[in-house]
N, C-alpha and C positions, 0 to 999 in steps of 0.2 A: 102589933097587929097588922096584918095583911089580908086584904080581901081580894079574891079572884073571881072571874066570871068564865063560865065554860060555854054558855049559850046565853041567849037573850034573857033568860030568867034564872038560870042555875048558877048559884054563887056559893063560895065557901070562904070561911074566915079562919086564920091561922093565929093563935094566941098562945103563948107560952108552950110552943112545940106540940100544940094539939089543933087539929083541924075540926071545924064545926060546919055543918050544913044541914039545910032542911031535907036534903036527899041523902038518906042513910047509907046507900050504896057508895056514893061519891065520898061521903065522910069516911067510911071504912077504907076505901081505896086510897085516898089521900094520906091517911094516917099510917097505912101499910107502906107507903112510898117514903115515909120520913127515914132520914139516915139512922141506921141502928147504932152508930158510933157517937151519937149525941151531937150538939151544936158545935159549930166551928166559929170562933171569934165571939164577939158580943151577941147578945139575944137578937138585936135588930139585924145584924149581918147574917145570922143563922136563919132567921125567918126569911129574909129576902133570898137567900140560897135556896131554901126549901121551895119557895113560891116560883123561883125561876125554873127549877126542875118540873114542877107541875105545869108551868106554861109550855115548856119544850116538849114534854111527853104527851100531855093531854090537850094541847093547843088552847090552854086558858089564857086569859088576859089579866094582868095585875091592874086592878082598878083603883086601889086605895092602899096607902101605907101609912102608918102612924107609929112612932113619930115620923113625921114627913122628913125624909132625906132627899127631897127634891124629885121623888119619884111618885107621880100621880097616875100615870098610865103607861103600860109597858106591854108589848107583845113581841115575843121572840120567835120568829118563823124560821130562824136558822139554826137547824139541829146539828149543824157541823161540829159544834162544841162537844156533843156527846160522842162522836166518832173518835175524837182525839184521845 
């Protein structure tokens, strides 16, 4: 499970390759952004990858991750990885 925040109040949660949010447009957008080839590696690694993509593309902040892999807050403002 990973939770992201796009603004002070807009959040979404990723569980089992499915995004959930109180904002239906955000939920549809995030689910459309999921990799069509399925997860890479373990489920936790796949969720972290998907959340990083959302943070880079949408400017979201990862605010919670469980099981905790040492990541409690992450914001990736460097979009250079997408250009590579």
